[in-house]
N, C-alpha and C positions, 0 to 999 in steps of 0.2 A: 253557143252564143256567137252571134254575128255582128259585124260592124261595117257599115258602108255609108258614104255621104254624111259622116258625122253622126249617124244614128246607130245606137246600140240596141240590140234585141236579143231575146233568149226564148227558147221553147219552155214555157213555165210548166205546163202539164201536158203530157203526151196523150195520144188517143186512147191509151189503156188506163188513163187516170193516175199515172205515176207522177209525183211531184218532183221537179228537178231542183233539189235543194242547192247543190253545188253551182248549177247554172245561175240561180237567183242570187246567191252570195257574190259570185263573180260580177254579175250585172250591177249589183248595188255598189261594189267597189269601183267599178268602171265609171259609173255615173255619179259617184260620190253622194249617194242618196242619204247616207247617215248624217251628213252635214246639213241637211235641209230642215231638220226638226219637223215642225208642222207645216212648213211652207212647201207643200207639194200637193198634187191632185192626181187622182186615178180616174181614167176614162175607159170604159169598155163598150164594145159594140156587139150586138147580137141581131140575128135576122136569118131569114131563110138561106139555104145554101145557094151559092152562085148569084147572090143578090148584089154583088159589088161592094161588100164590106171592106175587104182589104184594099180595093182601089180607092174607096173613099178615105180610108185612114192614111194611105200613102200620100194622097194629095192634100188632105186636111192637116196632117201633123208631120209630114216629111219622113214617114217611116219607110221601111223597105220590106213590108210583108209581101209574101208571094201572091201574085194575082192570077186569076183564071185566064187561060188563053182561049179567046172566043172561037178561034178557027179549029180548036181541037174538041169542041163540044163542051157540055156542062158536066163537070165532075167536081169531086171534093178536093179543094186545094188547101184548106186550113184544117188540120187535125189537132184536136185538143185545144189548148189555149196558148197563145203567144203573147209575149210582153216586150214592149219597146219604149224608148224614151222619145218624146216629142222633140223635134228640132226647132230651136229658136223661140220657144214659148216660155214665158216667165209667169208664175214660178215653175219649178220643175214639174212636168206633167208626164205621167206614165199612161200608156194606152195598152189595153188588152184586146186582142182579136180572138173572139170565141169561134169555135167550130159552128158551122151553119146548121140550122134545124131542118127537119124534113129531108135529110139526105138519104139517098137510096142505099148508101154504103152501110148504114146502121139498120135500115129497115123501119117499117112502120111501128113496130111494137117496142123497139129498143129506145125508149125515151128517158131512161135513167140518167144517162150522161148529160142529156140536154137540161134536165132539171138540176143536176148537180152543178153544172157550169153556170146556169142562170143564177142559182143561189149563191155561188161563189162570187159572181160578178156583182150582184146586189150587195153582198156583205163587204166587199173590198172597195168598190167603186164609189166615187162621188157623183159621177155623171154616167148614165147608161144611154148609149145611142141605140135606138131600135130602127134598123134599116127595113123599109117596107116599100112595096110598089104602089104607085099612085092609083092604078086601076083596081087595087084591092079595097080601097076606101068605100064603104057603104055596101060591100058585098058580104053576104051571110057566110059564104064558104071561102073567105079570103085566106091567103096563105099565112097571114100574120096572126090570125085569131088563136091558133094553138100556142104560138109563142107568148102572146099576152096572157093567156090562161096560165101557162107555166110560170111566168113572172109573178102574177098575182098570187098563185098558189104557194110558191116558195116564199113569197113575202110574209105569209102568215107564220112561217117557221123562224122568221127573224124577229128578235126582240131588240129592235134598234131604236134609239132615242132621237135619231136625226132623219131628216127627209132626204131621199135620193132624187136627183133630177132625172126624169125620163124625157129624153129628147127624141121625138119621132122625126126621122129623116125620110121625107117622101121623095122617092126616086122616080126619075123620068116623068116629071110634072108635065101635065097637059096644059091646054090653054085655060082650063078652069082656074080662076084666081084662088090663091091660098086662103083668102078670107072666106071663101065658100067651102073649101075643103076642110078647114080646121074644125068648124062646128060639127060636121058629120063625123070626123075622126074622134073628137072628144066624146061624142054621143056613143060611138061604137065602143070606145074604151070604157065608158061608164057602164054600158050594158055588160061588158065582160066582167068588170069589177063586181057588179051586183050579182052576177050569176056564179061567181066563185064562192064555194063554201068557206065560211069564216068561223072562227071560234066565237063562243057566246060573248066574249068580252068585246069583240069587234063587229058584232052583227050590224050595228048602225053606224059604224065608223066610216066617214066619207073618204074618198080616194085622196083628197087633198091632205089628209093627215099623214099619209105615207109618202106621197110623191109630189114633186113639183113638175108639172107636165109642160113641156115646151114642144112646139111644132115648127118645123122648117121644111122647105121644099127645094129640090135640086133638079135641074134639067138633065136630060139624057146625056151621058158622057159620050156615047157613041155618035149621037146625032148632032149635039150642040156642045162640042168639047170646050170651046172657048167660053161660052156662057156658063158651062158647068164649072170651069176653073174660076171664073169671076165670083160666082156664087159661093164656091168653097172658100175662096180667099176672104170673102165677107164673113162667112161663118167662122173662119179661123180666128178673127178678131175677138169673137165672143169668148174664146178660151184663154185670152190673155187676162191675167189677174183674176182668174176664175174663183179663187178662194176669198176674194175680198167681199165684204158685206154687199149683198145684192147681186153678186156674181152667180154664175151657173152652179158653183159648188160653195155657195155662201154659208151653208149650215155646216159648221165644223165640229159639232158635238160628237164626242166619242171617237175622234180621229186618232188613229194610232201614230205615234211619232215615227218619222222616217227610219230611224235606226232599228225600230222593232217591226218594220214592215215584213221582213223575211220570215221571222218567227210567227208573226200574226197570220200571214198567208198560209204557212204550213199547218198551223193548228186549225184554221178555219176549214181548209180542205180535208184535214183528218176527220174532223167532226162531221162534215158533209158526207164523206165516204162511209162513215159509220152510221149514217142515216139518223143522226141525232139532231134535236132542235138546237139552233145556234143562238145563244144569248150573247149578243154583241157587247152589252155593257160588262157582263162577267168576263167575256173574252178579252175585253180591253184591260181589265184588271189583271187577268192572267198573263197577258202579253207584257204589261207593265212590270208585273212581278218577276217574270223570267228575265226580261231584258235588264231591269234594274239590278237583278242579282248578277247578271253577266258583267254589268258595269262595275258593280261592287267588287267582284273578283278581279276584274282587270285592274282597277285602281289599287286594290290591296297588293296584288302581285307587283305592280309598278312601284308602289311605295317600298316594298321589301327590296327591290332591285335598285332603288334610288341610291346613287353614290353618296350624296350628301348625308342621307340617313345612315348609311352603312359606316361612313367615317365617324359620324357622331356616336353611333352605338359602340364602335370599337374603342374610341377614345375614352368614353365614359367609364369603361371597365377599369381603367388604370388611374384616371385623374379627373378632376372636375373640369367641366367645359364652360368657359365664360359665356354669358347670355344664352344658356342652354334652353330655357323656356321660350325665349323669343325665336331662336333658330328652329326648334322643333315645332312650335306653333305655326311658323311660316311654312314649313314643309307640309304639315297636316292640312293647313288651309289651302295650299296649292292643289292637293289631290281632292279635297272635298269640293273645291270650286270646280275642278274638272268634272267631278261626278255631277254636280248641279248643272253644268253646261250640257252634259250628254243626256241627262235624265229629265231635263226641264219640261219636256212635252208629254211625259208620261203621267199617269194618274197621280194626282197630288198626294193622296193618302199612301199609295204604294211607294211613291218617290220619297216621301218623308220617312216612311218606315225603313226603307232600304238605306237611306242616308244615315239614319240613326244606327242601323246595323253596321254600316261601313265605319262609322265613327267609333262605335264600340270595339270593332275588331282592331282598328288602328290604335286606339287607346290601350287596348289589352296588349297589343304588341309592344308599345313604347313604355308601358308602365314599369317594366323592370329597369329600363334606362333612367326613368324618372326617379325610381327608388334608389338607384345607384347614385344619382346626382345628389339626392337628399342625404344619402349615406356619406358621400364625400363632404358635403356641407357640414353635416353633424360631426364627423371625425375631425375635420379641419378646425371647426369652431372649438371642439373639446381640446385639441392640442394647443391651440392659441390661448385658450382659457388657462390651461395648466401653466404655460410659460408665463403669462401675465400675472397669474396668481402667485406663483413662486417668486417672481421678481418683486412683486409688491411686498411680500413677506420679508424677502431679503433686504428690501429697502427700509424696513422698520415700520411699515404700516400695520395697524392693528389687524388681527386675524379676521374678526367679524366684518370690519369695514372693508377690508380687501376682498373678502368673499362676496359681500353684497354688491360692491361696485363692479367687480369683474363679472359677476353673474348677470347683472342688469345689462351691462354693455354687450357681452357676448351673446346673450339671448336675443338682443336686438339685432346683432350681427347675423345670427341664424335666421331671424325673421326676414332680413333683407336678402340673404342667400336663398331662402326657400321661395321668396317672392320672385327672385330672378329665375328660379327653376320652374315657376308656375306655367302650366300649359293652358292656353286660352280655351281650348276645346274641352278640357277636362274640368270637372268640379271636384278635384281631389283635395283632400285635407291633409296638411302636413302636421297636424296636431300630435299624431302618434309618435312621429319622429322627434317632434319637439319635446314631447313628454319623455322620450328615451334619452334625449340630450339632458333634459332636466334631471332625470334620475342619475345619469352618468356624472354630471357635475356634482350633484348632491353626494354621490358615493365617493367621488374623489375628494371633495371638501371634507367629508366625514373621515376619510382615511388620513388626510393631512392633519385634520383636527386631532385625531387620536395620536398620530405620530408626533405632532408638535407638543401636545400635552405630555405625552410620555417622555419626549426629549427634555421638556422643561422640568418635569418631575425628576428624571434621572440626573439632570444637571444640578438641581438643588440637593438631591440626595447625595450626589458625589461631593458637593461642597460640605454638606454635613459630615460625611465620612471623613473628609480631610480635616475638618475643624474639630471633630470629636475623637476620632480613633486614637491619634497620638497622645493628646492630653489625657484622655481617660486612662489609657494604658499606663502613662507615667504616674497619674494620681493613684491608681490601684497598686502600682509597684511600690510607691512610697506610702503605703497604708498608714493612716493616723486617724485621730478623732475628726479631723477636718476633711477627710477624703470624700465622703458622700455629700456633705454640704457643698464642697467645691465642685463636685460633679454636677450636682443639681443647679448650681449657679451657672456653670459652664453650659449645661443643657438649656437652661432658660434663655441665656444670652444668645447662643448660636441659633436656637430655634426661632426666637423672635426675629433675628436678622434674616434667616432663611424664609420665614413665613411672610415677612414684609416684602422681600424681593419677589417671592413667588406670587403673592397677591397682586403686586403691581403688574407682573407679567401676564397674569390671568385676566386682568381688566380688559385687555385688548380682545379677548375672546367673547366678551359680553355674555358670560354664562349666567345662569340663574343662581341666586344666592345660595340655595341649598346645595347645588352641585359644587360650587366653589368652596363652600364650607367643608364638604366631604373631602375634597382634594387637600385642603389645608390641614384637615384633621389627619389624613393619611401621612402627610409630611411630618407632622408632630409625632405620630405613632412610629414613623420610621426612625426618627431621632431617638426616641425611647428604646425602640427595638435594637437600634445600633449599640446603645450603651449596654443594654441587657445582653446582647450577643457578645460584646467585648468582655463583659463581666463573667459570662459563662466560660468564655475562652480562657480568661485569666484564672478562673476558679479551677479549671482543669490542670493548670500548672502551679497550683498553690503550694504543693509540696516542694517543688524546685525553688519557688520564690522564698519560701520559709527557710530552706537550707541556705540559700544565698544570703538572706538577711542575717541569719544567725552567724554564718561564717564572717560576714562583713563586720558585724558588731563585736563578735568575739575576738577576731584577729586584728582589729584596729582600735586605736584609742580614740579619744574625743576629737583629736585633731586629724583624724583619718590617716594617721601614720601607722605602719605595721607595728603590732604589739610584740615586745621582747620580754619573754618570761624570765625575770631576774630573781624571782623568789619573793618579791615584795607585793605582787599583785594578789587581789582576792578573787581567785578563780570562781569560787562559789557565787559571789555577788555578780561577777561579769557574766557567768553562765545564766544566772537568773534574769539579768537585764536583757541579754540576747534572746533568751527564750520568751520573755515578755513581749519583746518586739515582734518575734515571729508569731506569737499568739495573737497579737494585735492585727497582724496581716491576716491570720486565719479568721478572726472575728469580722474583719472588714469584708472579706471575701465570702463569708457564710451566707449572706443575703443581699438582695438588691434593695437599696433604700433611696428610691427616687421620689417618694411621697412624703418625706420628712416626718416619718412616724417613729417614735422612740421604741427601742426594744432592749432586752436584757441578754442578748446573745453574748456580748463580751463578758459580762459579769458571770454568766453561767460557765463560760469556758475558763475564766480565771479561777473560779472556785473549784471547778471540777478537774482542771489540768495543772494549774500552777500550785494551788494550795488545796489539794484534795482532802487533807485532814481537817482544815477549817470548814470546808464545804460539808463534810460529813458531820462535824460537831454541831453546826448550826441547824441541822435538820434532825427532827425527831426520828425520822425513818432513815434507814441505811440505803435507800433506793438511789441508784446512780442517776444524776440529773441529765446525763447525756444518753441514757438508754431510751431514745425516742427517735422517730423518723421525721418529726416536725418541730419547729420552734413555736413557742406559745403565741408570740405576738406577730409572727411572720407567716403570710399565706404560703401555701405550697407552691403557687406559681412564682413567688418571689424568692424562694429558697434555692440557693446554689449548692450549699453543702449542708447536709442534715447533721444533727447532733451525733448520730452514730458514726457517720463518715468523718466528722471532726475528731472524734475520739480515736478512730482508726488511723487517721492521718497524723495525729499527735504522737501516737505510739510509734509509728513508722519514722516520724521526724526525730524523736528522741533516740531511737535505735541508730539512725544514720548519722546523728551528730555526736553520739556518745564517744566515738573514736577521737573526734577533734578535742573534746574535753580531756580525755585520757592522755592524749599526746601532750596537751598543755601542762597537765599535772606532772607528767614524766619529765618534761623539759624543765619545769620549775624545780623539781627535786634534784635533777642533775646539776642545775645552776647552783643550788645550795651546796651540794657536795663539792663542786669545784671551787667555790669561794671559801670553804672552811678548811684551808691548808695549815693554818696556825694551830699550835697545840692548845689544849684546853687551858682555861684560866688557872686551875690548880697547878698545872705543870709550869706555867709561867711564874707563879709565886714561888714554887720550889726552886726554880732556876735562880731567881733573884736571891733567895735566902742562902742557897747552897753555893752560889757563885759570887758571893759578896766579895771574898778575898781576891778572886781573880779580877773582878771589876775594879777594885782599889788598886791592884797592881797596874792595870792599864792606865789608870789616872796618874800614877806616880811616874810612868815611863811613856811619854807622848809618842816615841818612835813606834811602839806597838800599836798605838792608836792610828797612826798614819798607815801602817801596813794593813791593819784591819779595814780601814776605809777604802784603800785601793782594792783589796780583795772583794769588798762589798760591791764596788763598781763593776769589777770583772764578772762577778756572779750575776749582778743585775743585768749586765749586757747579755750574758749567756741566756738568762731567763727570757729576755725579750726575743732574742734571736731564735731560741728553740720553741717559743710559744708553749711553755710548759703547762700553763693553765688550760690552754685550748686542747692540748694533747690529752690531759687527764679528764676532760669533760665527758668523754665516752667510756670512762672506766680506768682503773689503775693499771691493769695488765696491758691493755692496748696502749696506754700512755707510755709505760716503761719500755715496751718493745719499739715504739716509734722513736723515743728519745735515744735509745741505744744506737739506732742507725744514724741519727742526725748529730749526735754529740761531737764525735771526732772531727767530721768535716766542718762543723761550726767553729770549733776551737781553732782549727788550722786556718780557717778563713779570717778569723779575728786577729790572729798573730800576724798573718800576711799583711793585712791592712795596716797594722801598727808598724811593721817593718817598712812598708812603703812610705808611710808618713815620716818615719825617722830618716830614711835615705834622702827624701826630698829636702828636709831641713839641713841635712849634712852638706849637700851639694851647694846650697844657696848661701849658707852662713860661714863664718870663720871658725877656726879651731877653738878659740877661747870661748866661743858661744855654744859649743857642742853640748855641755851639760845643760845649759839653759834651754837649748832646743829640745833636748830629750825631755826636759821637764815640761816644756810647752806642749809637746806631742802627747805626753801623758795626760796633761790637763785637757787637751782637746778630746782625747779618747774618753776621758772620764765624763766630760760634759755631754758627749754624744750618748754614752750609756745612760747617764742620768736623764737625758731627754727622753730616751726610749722608755725608761721606767716610769717617768712621769706621765707620758701619754698612755701607758698601759694602765696606770692607776685611774686616770680620769676617764678612760674609755670603757667600752663594754667588757664584760667578763669573758665573752667568747670572741677572741681575736681571730681574724681570718688568716688562714695559712699563707695567703698571698704576701703577708708582711715578711715572712721568711725569705721569699723569693726576691723581694725588693732589696733586702740587705745583701743578698748574694749578688 
C-alpha cells in the first residue's frame, strides 16, 4: 500500500490473480471506509494497454498510479488491478485501474484475465470508464471492439438489479465535433451489443436496461496539455456527488455498505476465479450475512468486556442491584444501537435477522443475572413478609387477617421489584418466580398456622392439666360417694372454660366450622383422657391408698387424734369401719364413671368382701360374684380394676393390714392386764370380813391412822417415781427386774430431797418453830406425792419413762 500527495492506494489484485486481502483491509482502515456506509462510489477504468488510463486517472482523481514513460516505448505499466482513493471528491470515491487489454505480455490468446477483471469491475463499480482512441470510432477493426465484446459478454453473467454507467472517454479528439462522433460511437456500441450472444431471457433486452451510456472527449495530453487539463477539470466536476439522484452513479440498488466492501470484493473475485455465474443480489445477501455476523460477534464480545456489565454481573451474585432493569436495558440498548449504526446499510432482512440473533445472544447471556435479581427480590420479599407477619401476630392481630394483609402487601412489593428488574429488550415473564414466592409464603403461613394451632392447643391442654390433675388426684384419694360426681362437675366446668377460651382464640384463624369443631372436640377428649389417665395412674396405686386409708382410720379417732388402745375400744367395729372405707376407695377406683351411669360395683364388692356370708346366702348358687374379668354395667374400656383383680387386691390388703389389727389387740390386752392390779372382788370381801377387828382398832387409835396415811403417801410417791404401772405393761418379770434396779436409787433420792427441805427450814426459822417446820415439810412432801398420784390417776395408764427423769 502506498500513500503520496494525500492519496492512498493499494495493489488489489496482482498479475497472477491473487487477491490482496491484507492490503485491502489496511486501505479501508486508512481511508476510514467503514464509516461511509452507503455514501461512497467506485469508479473503474478499462481500455487498451498504453492508452493513457493511469494518466487520465491521476489527473482526474488526483491518484498516483504509475504512468508509462513515452521515451522508453510502449510497455505494460499496470499489472492486475490497483485501487486508490480519489483526492478531494465527495462523497468518498474509490477508483480502480485495470490492466490494459491487448497487451503483448499476455499474448493474443490469454484473454481469461481480461474477462475476469472486466467482470470484477462491472460487479464492483458504479461507473466504468472505457478509454478509447478517437480514430477507432467507426472502424471495423478498432482496438476497443474486443474490449466492448468482453464487457457485454461478462455482463450476461451478472444478475444485477442496477444499471452501471459506461462512460466512453474519447482520447486525442480531433477537430470533428463530439456531436458528430457520439452517434457513430453509440451505433458501434449497439452493433456490438446486438452481436453478443445472449441468454434466451435477454434476447430482446435493449442495452439501456443494463447500462447508462455516457460519452465525453478529451484532447491529446501530449499535444494540448493545457486544454487536456481544462477538459479533465470539467469532467472531474461530474464526479462530485455522483451518488445523488441523477448523478453518474445515481442507481444505488444492491450497493454493498462500505464496511462490507472488503469481504464483498473478496467473494466476487473468488466466484469469478472459479468461473461461476455471479448473482449480485444473492451476493449482496451473502455479504450482508457475513458482515452482520461479524458485527454481531464484535458487539457481543464488546458487551462481555464492558466494565459496567461486568460490575453489574458480579454485584448481582451477592445482593440485589437498585434499578437493575433500567441499567441493564441501557447497556443492551447501547450495543444494539451500535449494531444498528454499523449494519444500517446492509440488506434489511439480513440486518434484522442478525439483530435479533444478537439480541437473543445478549439476552441469553444476561438472563442468569436477571434470574438472580428476581431471586433476590423473591428472597428479600419473603424475609420481610416473615418479619411483618410475625410482628403482626405478636401485636395481637388475628392470624387470618395478618396473613391476608401481609400477603397482599408483599406480593405487590414483589411486583414492584420485578417491574424494576424488567429488561426492555426482553419479553420475560416473572410469573414463575411470583408463583414460587406465592408457594413459599403459603408454605410459611401453613407452617406458622400449624405451629400456632399446636401452641394454642398445648397451652389450653396445659391449663387443663393444671386445673384437673391436682383436684382429680385429691378427689380420688378421698374416695367417697361424691367422688365421681365431683370429678364430672370439675371436668365440665374446666372444659367449658377451656373450650370458650380456645374457641375465642381460634376465631382469629377464620377456620371453617367443621375444622374448628374437630379441634374443640379434641380438647374435650384431651380433658377426658387426662382424667382417665389420672384414674388409671391412681388405680395402679390403689393398694397403697387402701392401706394408707385403713391405717389412718384405724389408728386415729374421729378427731384425727392418734388412737390409744385403753381396752375400752371396739377393735372389731373400728376394723370393719376402716375396711369399709378402704373398700369404698377400691370401688371408686374400679371403674371410670364420667358418663353418670349407675353401677353395682360397690354393692358387689361389699357383699363379696365385707360380708361374704350374706352374699352367699342371698344367692341360690354358691358362685363367687367376683369370679369375672368384667363388671356387668361397666364397659371394658372404662374398667380400671376387674372383679378378679379386686378380689386379689382385697386378699393382699387384708394380709398386709392383719398385723396392724393384731398389734392393736395385743396392746389392748396388755393395757387391760396393767390396769387389773387390784385383787379380785371376792378377795376384797374376805379382807373386809376377816380384817374387821383390825379396822376397828385403827378407828379407836387415831395415831395408827396417821401413821398409815403417811405410809400411804410415801408408797404413792414411790409408785409415781418408779412408774410401776408402766414397768409392768410389758410383763411381770421385766417389770420386777426393772424395779429392782430403780428402787434403791429412787428411795435415796426421795430421802435426800426431804432432808434438803428440812435443812432449809431449819436455817431460816427459830428453834421453837423447828417441830412446826418439820411438820410443814412433811405436809409439802405429802402434797407433792398426792399431786403425783392424782395426775397418774387422771392420766393415761401408760406413763412415759421421762417422768422419772424429770423427778430426778
